[in-house]
N, C-alpha and C positions, 0 to 999 in steps of 0.2 A: 430174484433171484440171490440168493446167500449161500456163499460158500463156508461156512464155519468150520471146515477143515485145515483152512486156508489160511483160517486166521494165526499168525504164530506165538501168540501165548494168550493163558486162559482168561476168563472173567474175573477173576478171584485175582488175577497178577497185573490189570489195567491202573494204568499209574493217572489218569483223569476218569472219572465219575462222572455220566452222566449229568446235565443241570434242565435247571425247567425251563422249558420251552414256551409256556402258555402267553407269555407275551409278544412272542416272534410274530409279523406281520404274513401272513400265507401263503405270497410269493419269495419267505425266503427260507433260506436252511441255517440254523446258528452251527457254527464250528464249535466245536470242544474249545479254544482259544476265544470265545465270545466275538466272533466275527461272522457277522453280518453277509453272506453271499446268496444272490438270487437263486432257486432253485434248478432254474432253467443254463446257470453259470456254474455251478458248481461243479461238473465234470472237466470245464475250461479251466476252473481258478486251479482244481487238482490235477489234474495234466500240466500245467507252468508250473508248479511248487514242485512236482517231483521230477521235471523233465531234464534227462543226461544226453538229449539225443545229439549235442553236438558234438560231443565225447564219445558216442556212437560211430556219430561218422567217420570219427576220426580213431576208431577201435583197432586197426592193424599198426597204429604207429604206438600207440601205447604203452607197447614194450620198451619202444627210447625214454618214456617220459616216467617211468615208475617198477617196481618190483608187484608180481602176483602176491596180492592178500598183506601189503605191508603196511599196516595201521598200527602205528605206534599210541601208546597208551598217554594223558592229557600231561600226566606229571614227568612221562618221559620226553616228550613234545620241551618241557622247561628246562632239564639235565641238558638240552641239545640246544638250549640257548635260544628257542625260537618264541619268539614276539604270535600269541592265539587272536587273531582277528575275526570278529563273528559275521559273518554274512548272511544273509536270507537266498543267494543263490545256490542253487543245487548244483549247477555244473562247476562252483568253484571249491565243494567241500572237498577238504583234503588238498587242496593244491597250494604246494609251496612256491615262494621265489625269494630270493635275494633281494636283499635291505635296497629301498629306495627310496630318497628324499620325500617321496610326497607321500610315503608310507610311515613314515617314522612316528612311534605313538608321542602324543603330548605326556610333554616331564611334568613335574611340578616343578615351583618356579625355585632359582637357584638359592640357598641361603647363605649367609658369608660366611658363616662359622662351619658350614662343612661344603664349601665351593669344593674342595676337592670331589668328594663323595657326587657329588653333584655332575661336574663332568665325567668322571666314570662313568654314569649310569648314561652321559648321552654319548659317548664313546661305541659302549654298549650299542646303543640303537643303531646306529651306524654299520656296525657290522654282523648283527644279529640276525637267520632268517626269520622269515613269516609263514604262517600258515592259518590255508581260510579254514573258518568251520561254520554250518551248520547249524542253529540249535533245532532242538528236535522239536517239532511243533506236534502240540495236542491230539492232533486230530488223530496223527498214530500211535497213541496212546492208550487211547479207546475202544472197548470191545465190539463196544453196540456198533460204532462208527465205522472200523474197519469191518465190523462182516457183512454192512449196508453196502457202503461206497467204495470200498478199497479191496476186497477178497476178490469179488464176480467182476474184475474188470483186469483182464489178463492184460492189460499197456500200463494199471497203473501197478499192479502187487508187485512184476518183480523187483520193482523202481523202491517200491518199499519197504520189501524186505533187503534191498540190499543194505539199502542204509541204515535201518536198522540194523545190521549187521554189524555196523563200523563201528553203529557205540557199543557194542560189546565188549570191542576191542579199547575205545578212546578212555570209558569208562569201566575199568578193572579196579583197583583200586580202591579203599574210602577216600584216599589222596585225591585220587582224579574225581571222584563225586563232589566232592566241595569244593575244588576246582571249577567243574561245572554250573553246578550252582552260583558261585560269585561272579560269573562269564556268562551268568541268562543262557546255557544251552538245554539247562532243565528245569521246565516248573518251579516256582520254588517250595509249593505245596512237597513235592517228593521226599520220601526220607531213603535212605543208605538202607534199611532192610528189604522196602518197599522195591528200591531201584536193582537190588541183587536178587529180590524173586524174581520179578520181569524177566532182568537180563537170563537167570537160568532159564526161564519160559524158552526165551530169543535161541540160544545156544541148542537146545534139544529138539526146538523143530526147522533152524534153519540152520540145514548141516555140508552140503551139497550147491556145488557153483552152479546147478541146473537151475536153482531156485531163485537166480537173482539176475538181474542186468547184467549185462553183460559189460560195462562200465565198472561195476563194484568186483570183478574178477580182480581189479589191479588198486591196489589203497593209494598211495600216498603221489602226488602225479608234480613234476617238476612244470615249472608255468614257462621259462625259457623253451624248454623242450616241446609243449604245448604249441606256442606261438610258430615254433618252427615249422611244425607237423601242419597247424593250420595254416599256415602259409602255401604250402604244398595243396593242401586237399585244395583251398580256395583258387589254385594260381595265381597268386596276385600278394605281391612286399605287404600290401596295407591290410591284406587279409588276417588280422592276429586274432588269435582265441581271446586274449583279455589284458589289454594296457594298462596300467598303472601310473603312466603318467600325467599330469596334472598341467607343468608347464614343460617348455620347452629348455628348463635348466634339470630339471628332474631329467628328462630323455637322454640331453649330452652329456650329463656326471655318471649316469649309469653305462654310456653305451663308447664314449669318447674316453673315457681314463687311461686304456692303453697307448692312445696318442701318446701321454704324459709320457710311459716307460718306453717307447721306440725312441720318442726324444731325447733322452736321457743319455740312450744305449746311443745313437749318433751322435752325440753332442762330445761323448768320453772318445768313442773314433774317429773325428774330425779333430778333434784336441791333439789327440795322438799322432794323427798324420802332420797336422803342422809343426807337430816337434820334429818328426821325422825329415820334413821338409829343409825347417831349419839347421836341424845338424849336418845334413849333410850338404849345407852349403860350403863346411869347412871350417876349420879354426886353428890356429897356430898352434906350437906345441905347448905352449903356456894352458891352453883351454882343451888338449885332447883329451882329459880324463871326463870334462864338462860331455863333448860331444860324445865318447861312450856311453855315460851315461843316459843320456836324453835317446838314444837309440834302442838303450835297452829297455827303460821305461816306455816308449814309443811302441815299440815293438811287444812290449808285456801288456799294452792297456788292449792295442787291435786283438790281439790274442784271445784273451781273455772276454775282452765283450764276444767275440767268434764265439769261444770254445760257451758260454751262457748262455748264448740262444741257442746254439747246437745243443747242450743236452736238456735243454727247456724241451724245444722241440722235441727228442726223441721220447725224454718224458711223457710229453703230452700223448703223442703218440702209443709208445706202451699200455698208458693206462685207457684211452683209448679203446685198443686192442681188447685189453682184457675186459674192458665193462660189456663193450661190445658181447662177446662170445655169451662172459654172462648171463646179458640180460635175454641174447638170440634163446641159449638155454631154458630161461624160466619161461618164455614165450611157448615153450615147446610145451611146457606144462599147462598151460591156458587154453593150448587148443582140444586141450581134453578133458572130461570130469575130472575134478580135483572135489578134496576134502577141506570142507572151510574152515575145521577145527584144526589145523596141522602147525598153525602160525600162533605163537602168544602174543602179549600186548608189549612185547619192544619188536616185532616183526621181525621175528626171528623164528624159523620154523623147526619144529619142535622135532 
């Protein structure tokens, strides 16, 4: 059974041409990336390669982790100071995370003459964010393979269409295209004119949210929110969606830095209390000025700590309420059929 009308690009637009299969064993199938798979395992392989089952399981929570249709172009990811990490896991595609020591990219060794520049690079690696992106598998870029193995399968087709549609936003400009080649996100034989033709075919044929897997109703997702949602779904604090920690040091550094801030606040408050207690013990008239100054500084220190904590708490609550209301409004859009072309390459609604 074939469904050529379900293929999101025409044969003339395919980016990977059929290869010679004369040397393949009878019990194997060669994928367009030259990977050999046993015939009986092909559907299982494709299902695993395109699976977003875990994200679909927490779909009702995804509105807390990302916005509908928000996929930003590769060059804009660089503008946002995000490191792009290549992954072959489909369920990590477009997942963003904050810096973790285990994820810091490998930097070149320091040159004594440019040590300051190297140090700046290392400092940025600790503060920049990360985004996982899965390369485009060649089997989605060949018309004959897509027609024979993807289009007839109703469980594979929506995932394939949704994944392909994310690339129409990731690779929007020529700059994005060359970044994708450098990162290995596209086959090296693809040219910019060929990609542009292929992309326009996708945009013409993938236009409605009903065509794609519901995971791709949302774009970039925050890993911390996914971990929280998955723990609620699994009803276990150990059931995180994905953990990037490879050492205890990474875990404690990422989760307990706030203790240092709390310790600093309490240290200031306790030192101020000590000053107040010493001042209240009384001084003779010659030290009256010192007593007044000590009381004033101690009181001001305690009051400043209290006000700082109160302001941060109020600011956090205000931002949380605003983001919550905004995300709920966007969630209502996802519950209805919506146009996939309404967001541009910067994730902004046109």
